[in-house]
Every structure is written in C-alpha cells, then in structure tokens.
Chimera marker file (.cmm) of the C-alpha trace (Angstrom):
<marker_set name="trace">
<marker id="1" x="71.355" y="238.457" z="55.339" r="1" g="1" b="0" radius="0.5"/>
<marker id="2" x="70.276" y="237.646" z="59.017" r="1" g="1" b="0" radius="0.5"/>
<marker id="3" x="70.368" y="239.978" z="61.975" r="1" g="1" b="0" radius="0.5"/>
<marker id="4" x="70.709" y="238.483" z="65.350" r="1" g="1" b="0" radius="0.5"/>
<marker id="5" x="68.614" y="240.367" z="67.839" r="1" g="1" b="0" radius="0.5"/>
<marker id="6" x="69.552" y="240.828" z="71.414" r="1" g="1" b="0" radius="0.5"/>
<marker id="7" x="67.058" y="239.695" z="74.136" r="1" g="1" b="0" radius="0.5"/>
<marker id="8" x="66.806" y="243.315" z="75.085" r="1" g="1" b="0" radius="0.5"/>
<marker id="9" x="65.698" y="244.481" z="71.767" r="1" g="1" b="0" radius="0.5"/>
<marker id="10" x="63.084" y="241.814" z="71.735" r="1" g="1" b="0" radius="0.5"/>
<marker id="11" x="61.824" y="242.901" z="74.913" r="1" g="1" b="0" radius="0.5"/>
<marker id="12" x="61.609" y="246.685" z="73.993" r="1" g="1" b="0" radius="0.5"/>
<marker id="13" x="60.088" y="245.850" z="70.500" r="1" g="1" b="0" radius="0.5"/>
<marker id="14" x="57.358" y="243.312" z="71.796" r="1" g="1" b="0" radius="0.5"/>
<marker id="15" x="56.419" y="244.987" z="75.194" r="1" g="1" b="0" radius="0.5"/>
<marker id="16" x="53.160" y="246.633" z="75.353" r="1" g="1" b="0" radius="0.5"/>
<marker id="17" x="54.550" y="249.921" z="76.275" r="1" g="1" b="0" radius="0.5"/>
<marker id="18" x="56.872" y="251.906" z="74.066" r="1" g="1" b="0" radius="0.5"/>
<marker id="19" x="60.012" y="252.702" z="75.784" r="1" g="1" b="0" radius="0.5"/>
<marker id="20" x="62.486" y="252.885" z="73.095" r="1" g="1" b="0" radius="0.5"/>
<marker id="21" x="61.733" y="254.486" z="69.632" r="1" g="1" b="0" radius="0.5"/>
<marker id="22" x="65.111" y="253.555" z="68.138" r="1" g="1" b="0" radius="0.5"/>
<marker id="23" x="63.902" y="249.994" z="68.101" r="1" g="1" b="0" radius="0.5"/>
<marker id="24" x="61.250" y="250.710" z="65.618" r="1" g="1" b="0" radius="0.5"/>
<marker id="25" x="63.905" y="252.462" z="63.404" r="1" g="1" b="0" radius="0.5"/>
<marker id="26" x="66.095" y="249.583" z="63.761" r="1" g="1" b="0" radius="0.5"/>
<marker id="27" x="63.391" y="247.256" z="62.566" r="1" g="1" b="0" radius="0.5"/>
<marker id="28" x="62.340" y="249.464" z="59.686" r="1" g="1" b="0" radius="0.5"/>
<marker id="29" x="66.039" y="249.414" z="58.399" r="1" g="1" b="0" radius="0.5"/>
<marker id="30" x="66.030" y="245.650" z="58.707" r="1" g="1" b="0" radius="0.5"/>
<marker id="31" x="62.865" y="245.208" z="56.813" r="1" g="1" b="0" radius="0.5"/>
<marker id="32" x="64.116" y="247.721" z="54.223" r="1" g="1" b="0" radius="0.5"/>
<marker id="33" x="67.322" y="245.797" z="53.533" r="1" g="1" b="0" radius="0.5"/>
<marker id="34" x="65.504" y="242.588" z="53.627" r="1" g="1" b="0" radius="0.5"/>
<marker id="35" x="67.277" y="240.952" z="56.600" r="1" g="1" b="0" radius="0.5"/>
<marker id="36" x="65.913" y="238.055" z="58.588" r="1" g="1" b="0" radius="0.5"/>
<marker id="37" x="65.325" y="238.774" z="62.311" r="1" g="1" b="0" radius="0.5"/>
<marker id="38" x="66.630" y="236.006" z="64.066" r="1" g="1" b="0" radius="0.5"/>
<marker id="39" x="66.749" y="235.092" z="67.791" r="1" g="1" b="0" radius="0.5"/>
<marker id="40" x="68.646" y="232.853" z="70.092" r="1" g="1" b="0" radius="0.5"/>
<marker id="41" x="67.231" y="229.929" z="72.020" r="1" g="1" b="0" radius="0.5"/>
<marker id="42" x="68.621" y="231.411" z="74.992" r="1" g="1" b="0" radius="0.5"/>
<marker id="43" x="66.802" y="234.523" z="74.552" r="1" g="1" b="0" radius="0.5"/>
<marker id="44" x="63.624" y="232.575" z="74.628" r="1" g="1" b="0" radius="0.5"/>
<marker id="45" x="64.441" y="230.907" z="77.800" r="1" g="1" b="0" radius="0.5"/>
<marker id="46" x="65.588" y="234.019" z="79.261" r="1" g="1" b="0" radius="0.5"/>
<marker id="47" x="62.196" y="235.852" z="78.307" r="1" g="1" b="0" radius="0.5"/>
<marker id="48" x="60.356" y="232.923" z="80.007" r="1" g="1" b="0" radius="0.5"/>
<marker id="49" x="61.920" y="233.903" z="83.244" r="1" g="1" b="0" radius="0.5"/>
<marker id="50" x="60.334" y="237.285" z="82.871" r="1" g="1" b="0" radius="0.5"/>
<marker id="51" x="58.686" y="238.145" z="86.430" r="1" g="1" b="0" radius="0.5"/>
<marker id="52" x="55.354" y="239.711" z="85.045" r="1" g="1" b="0" radius="0.5"/>
<marker id="53" x="53.259" y="236.711" z="83.822" r="1" g="1" b="0" radius="0.5"/>
<marker id="54" x="50.884" y="238.737" z="81.683" r="1" g="1" b="0" radius="0.5"/>
<marker id="55" x="53.891" y="240.581" z="79.917" r="1" g="1" b="0" radius="0.5"/>
<marker id="56" x="55.825" y="237.222" z="79.512" r="1" g="1" b="0" radius="0.5"/>
<marker id="57" x="52.840" y="235.550" z="78.021" r="1" g="1" b="0" radius="0.5"/>
<marker id="58" x="52.355" y="238.413" z="75.604" r="1" g="1" b="0" radius="0.5"/>
<marker id="59" x="56.044" y="238.427" z="74.651" r="1" g="1" b="0" radius="0.5"/>
<marker id="60" x="56.291" y="234.679" z="74.234" r="1" g="1" b="0" radius="0.5"/>
<marker id="61" x="53.448" y="234.627" z="71.725" r="1" g="1" b="0" radius="0.5"/>
<marker id="62" x="54.980" y="237.254" z="69.889" r="1" g="1" b="0" radius="0.5"/>
<marker id="63" x="58.518" y="235.316" z="69.563" r="1" g="1" b="0" radius="0.5"/>
<marker id="64" x="56.818" y="232.950" z="67.159" r="1" g="1" b="0" radius="0.5"/>
<marker id="65" x="57.042" y="235.532" z="64.485" r="1" g="1" b="0" radius="0.5"/>
<marker id="66" x="60.916" y="235.329" z="64.716" r="1" g="1" b="0" radius="0.5"/>
<marker id="67" x="63.243" y="232.755" z="63.098" r="1" g="1" b="0" radius="0.5"/>
<marker id="68" x="65.243" y="230.958" z="65.716" r="1" g="1" b="0" radius="0.5"/>
<marker id="69" x="68.767" y="229.774" z="65.383" r="1" g="1" b="0" radius="0.5"/>
<marker id="70" x="68.902" y="226.004" z="65.045" r="1" g="1" b="0" radius="0.5"/>
<marker id="71" x="72.420" y="225.321" z="66.470" r="1" g="1" b="0" radius="0.5"/>
<marker id="72" x="74.088" y="226.556" z="69.575" r="1" g="1" b="0" radius="0.5"/>
<marker id="73" x="77.903" y="226.600" z="69.461" r="1" g="1" b="0" radius="0.5"/>
<marker id="74" x="80.183" y="227.266" z="72.439" r="1" g="1" b="0" radius="0.5"/>
<marker id="75" x="82.779" y="229.841" z="71.589" r="1" g="1" b="0" radius="0.5"/>
<marker id="76" x="86.179" y="228.264" z="71.048" r="1" g="1" b="0" radius="0.5"/>
<marker id="77" x="89.476" y="229.604" z="72.106" r="1" g="1" b="0" radius="0.5"/>
<marker id="78" x="90.448" y="231.594" z="69.141" r="1" g="1" b="0" radius="0.5"/>
<marker id="79" x="87.092" y="233.517" z="69.406" r="1" g="1" b="0" radius="0.5"/>
<marker id="80" x="87.435" y="234.144" z="73.125" r="1" g="1" b="0" radius="0.5"/>
<marker id="81" x="91.035" y="235.422" z="72.455" r="1" g="1" b="0" radius="0.5"/>
<marker id="82" x="89.581" y="238.207" z="70.154" r="1" g="1" b="0" radius="0.5"/>
<marker id="83" x="86.548" y="239.309" z="72.353" r="1" g="1" b="0" radius="0.5"/>
<marker id="84" x="87.797" y="238.334" z="75.767" r="1" g="1" b="0" radius="0.5"/>
<marker id="85" x="85.675" y="236.518" z="78.223" r="1" g="1" b="0" radius="0.5"/>
<marker id="86" x="82.847" y="238.863" z="79.091" r="1" g="1" b="0" radius="0.5"/>
<marker id="87" x="80.661" y="236.476" z="81.076" r="1" g="1" b="0" radius="0.5"/>
<marker id="88" x="80.631" y="237.897" z="84.609" r="1" g="1" b="0" radius="0.5"/>
<marker id="89" x="76.947" y="236.777" z="85.044" r="1" g="1" b="0" radius="0.5"/>
<marker id="90" x="74.173" y="234.437" z="83.275" r="1" g="1" b="0" radius="0.5"/>
<marker id="91" x="73.002" y="237.590" z="81.559" r="1" g="1" b="0" radius="0.5"/>
<marker id="92" x="76.369" y="238.479" z="80.078" r="1" g="1" b="0" radius="0.5"/>
<marker id="93" x="76.403" y="234.980" z="78.614" r="1" g="1" b="0" radius="0.5"/>
<marker id="94" x="73.180" y="235.434" z="76.910" r="1" g="1" b="0" radius="0.5"/>
<link id1="1" id2="2" r="1" g="1" b="0" radius="0.2"/>
<link id1="2" id2="3" r="1" g="1" b="0" radius="0.2"/>
<link id1="3" id2="4" r="1" g="1" b="0" radius="0.2"/>
<link id1="4" id2="5" r="1" g="1" b="0" radius="0.2"/>
<link id1="5" id2="6" r="1" g="1" b="0" radius="0.2"/>
<link id1="6" id2="7" r="1" g="1" b="0" radius="0.2"/>
<link id1="7" id2="8" r="1" g="1" b="0" radius="0.2"/>
<link id1="8" id2="9" r="1" g="1" b="0" radius="0.2"/>
<link id1="9" id2="10" r="1" g="1" b="0" radius="0.2"/>
<link id1="10" id2="11" r="1" g="1" b="0" radius="0.2"/>
<link id1="11" id2="12" r="1" g="1" b="0" radius="0.2"/>
<link id1="12" id2="13" r="1" g="1" b="0" radius="0.2"/>
<link id1="13" id2="14" r="1" g="1" b="0" radius="0.2"/>
<link id1="14" id2="15" r="1" g="1" b="0" radius="0.2"/>
<link id1="15" id2="16" r="1" g="1" b="0" radius="0.2"/>
<link id1="16" id2="17" r="1" g="1" b="0" radius="0.2"/>
<link id1="17" id2="18" r="1" g="1" b="0" radius="0.2"/>
<link id1="18" id2="19" r="1" g="1" b="0" radius="0.2"/>
<link id1="19" id2="20" r="1" g="1" b="0" radius="0.2"/>
<link id1="20" id2="21" r="1" g="1" b="0" radius="0.2"/>
<link id1="21" id2="22" r="1" g="1" b="0" radius="0.2"/>
<link id1="22" id2="23" r="1" g="1" b="0" radius="0.2"/>
<link id1="23" id2="24" r="1" g="1" b="0" radius="0.2"/>
<link id1="24" id2="25" r="1" g="1" b="0" radius="0.2"/>
<link id1="25" id2="26" r="1" g="1" b="0" radius="0.2"/>
<link id1="26" id2="27" r="1" g="1" b="0" radius="0.2"/>
<link id1="27" id2="28" r="1" g="1" b="0" radius="0.2"/>
<link id1="28" id2="29" r="1" g="1" b="0" radius="0.2"/>
<link id1="29" id2="30" r="1" g="1" b="0" radius="0.2"/>
<link id1="30" id2="31" r="1" g="1" b="0" radius="0.2"/>
<link id1="31" id2="32" r="1" g="1" b="0" radius="0.2"/>
<link id1="32" id2="33" r="1" g="1" b="0" radius="0.2"/>
<link id1="33" id2="34" r="1" g="1" b="0" radius="0.2"/>
<link id1="34" id2="35" r="1" g="1" b="0" radius="0.2"/>
<link id1="35" id2="36" r="1" g="1" b="0" radius="0.2"/>
<link id1="36" id2="37" r="1" g="1" b="0" radius="0.2"/>
<link id1="37" id2="38" r="1" g="1" b="0" radius="0.2"/>
<link id1="38" id2="39" r="1" g="1" b="0" radius="0.2"/>
<link id1="39" id2="40" r="1" g="1" b="0" radius="0.2"/>
<link id1="40" id2="41" r="1" g="1" b="0" radius="0.2"/>
<link id1="41" id2="42" r="1" g="1" b="0" radius="0.2"/>
<link id1="42" id2="43" r="1" g="1" b="0" radius="0.2"/>
<link id1="43" id2="44" r="1" g="1" b="0" radius="0.2"/>
<link id1="44" id2="45" r="1" g="1" b="0" radius="0.2"/>
<link id1="45" id2="46" r="1" g="1" b="0" radius="0.2"/>
<link id1="46" id2="47" r="1" g="1" b="0" radius="0.2"/>
<link id1="47" id2="48" r="1" g="1" b="0" radius="0.2"/>
<link id1="48" id2="49" r="1" g="1" b="0" radius="0.2"/>
<link id1="49" id2="50" r="1" g="1" b="0" radius="0.2"/>
<link id1="50" id2="51" r="1" g="1" b="0" radius="0.2"/>
<link id1="51" id2="52" r="1" g="1" b="0" radius="0.2"/>
<link id1="52" id2="53" r="1" g="1" b="0" radius="0.2"/>
<link id1="53" id2="54" r="1" g="1" b="0" radius="0.2"/>
<link id1="54" id2="55" r="1" g="1" b="0" radius="0.2"/>
<link id1="55" id2="56" r="1" g="1" b="0" radius="0.2"/>
<link id1="56" id2="57" r="1" g="1" b="0" radius="0.2"/>
<link id1="57" id2="58" r="1" g="1" b="0" radius="0.2"/>
<link id1="58" id2="59" r="1" g="1" b="0" radius="0.2"/>
<link id1="59" id2="60" r="1" g="1" b="0" radius="0.2"/>
<link id1="60" id2="61" r="1" g="1" b="0" radius="0.2"/>
<link id1="61" id2="62" r="1" g="1" b="0" radius="0.2"/>
<link id1="62" id2="63" r="1" g="1" b="0" radius="0.2"/>
<link id1="63" id2="64" r="1" g="1" b="0" radius="0.2"/>
<link id1="64" id2="65" r="1" g="1" b="0" radius="0.2"/>
<link id1="65" id2="66" r="1" g="1" b="0" radius="0.2"/>
<link id1="66" id2="67" r="1" g="1" b="0" radius="0.2"/>
<link id1="67" id2="68" r="1" g="1" b="0" radius="0.2"/>
<link id1="68" id2="69" r="1" g="1" b="0" radius="0.2"/>
<link id1="69" id2="70" r="1" g="1" b="0" radius="0.2"/>
<link id1="70" id2="71" r="1" g="1" b="0" radius="0.2"/>
<link id1="71" id2="72" r="1" g="1" b="0" radius="0.2"/>
<link id1="72" id2="73" r="1" g="1" b="0" radius="0.2"/>
<link id1="73" id2="74" r="1" g="1" b="0" radius="0.2"/>
<link id1="74" id2="75" r="1" g="1" b="0" radius="0.2"/>
<link id1="75" id2="76" r="1" g="1" b="0" radius="0.2"/>
<link id1="76" id2="77" r="1" g="1" b="0" radius="0.2"/>
<link id1="77" id2="78" r="1" g="1" b="0" radius="0.2"/>
<link id1="78" id2="79" r="1" g="1" b="0" radius="0.2"/>
<link id1="79" id2="80" r="1" g="1" b="0" radius="0.2"/>
<link id1="80" id2="81" r="1" g="1" b="0" radius="0.2"/>
<link id1="81" id2="82" r="1" g="1" b="0" radius="0.2"/>
<link id1="82" id2="83" r="1" g="1" b="0" radius="0.2"/>
<link id1="83" id2="84" r="1" g="1" b="0" radius="0.2"/>
<link id1="84" id2="85" r="1" g="1" b="0" radius="0.2"/>
<link id1="85" id2="86" r="1" g="1" b="0" radius="0.2"/>
<link id1="86" id2="87" r="1" g="1" b="0" radius="0.2"/>
<link id1="87" id2="88" r="1" g="1" b="0" radius="0.2"/>
<link id1="88" id2="89" r="1" g="1" b="0" radius="0.2"/>
<link id1="89" id2="90" r="1" g="1" b="0" radius="0.2"/>
<link id1="90" id2="91" r="1" g="1" b="0" radius="0.2"/>
<link id1="91" id2="92" r="1" g="1" b="0" radius="0.2"/>
<link id1="92" id2="93" r="1" g="1" b="0" radius="0.2"/>
<link id1="93" id2="94" r="1" g="1" b="0" radius="0.2"/>
</marker_set>
C-alpha cells in the first residue's frame, strides 16, 4: 500500500523543530503497516518556495527519502462532482 503525504505533514515531519507529535505516530503506523510514503511533485515545488532558505534546504535534502508520484492527472468531471471544487487558492489545489 501507499500513503500520499500532504505537504504540511512533510514540513512538520522534516522540520528541525518538533511542532506536532502526532506526525511521529502517523509515521510509526505507516512503517508498522509497511506503507510506502509517497509525495506529490507539487509538494516538492511548494516546499521550494519556503521563505527560510536554511529550512527549505534542510527539508529539500530530506525529500529524497520519499517516493515521488510519477504521473500527474488533472481531476475529471466525475471526480469533481464527488468532492466539489475546493480550489480557492494555489495552496488549496496542492
């Protein structure tokens, strides 16, 4: 199985300062269940926009330990009918 990780989860997990202990619990369960942790290419590009260059560089190096989704597909109409159109900003899209 694979688990697609949200950009915020990656930032909290790979940040040098612990800010959310539940992320550690999530990763423990993913490892225990032998899930592959996957990130989206948009998450990588979003992290590259991070304002603090030191933090951005530290997180970018750690991203190499994750599997990256190879294909990007735009949501089709049937999918959007199910979930609605949530994109209000660029961050919502990612």
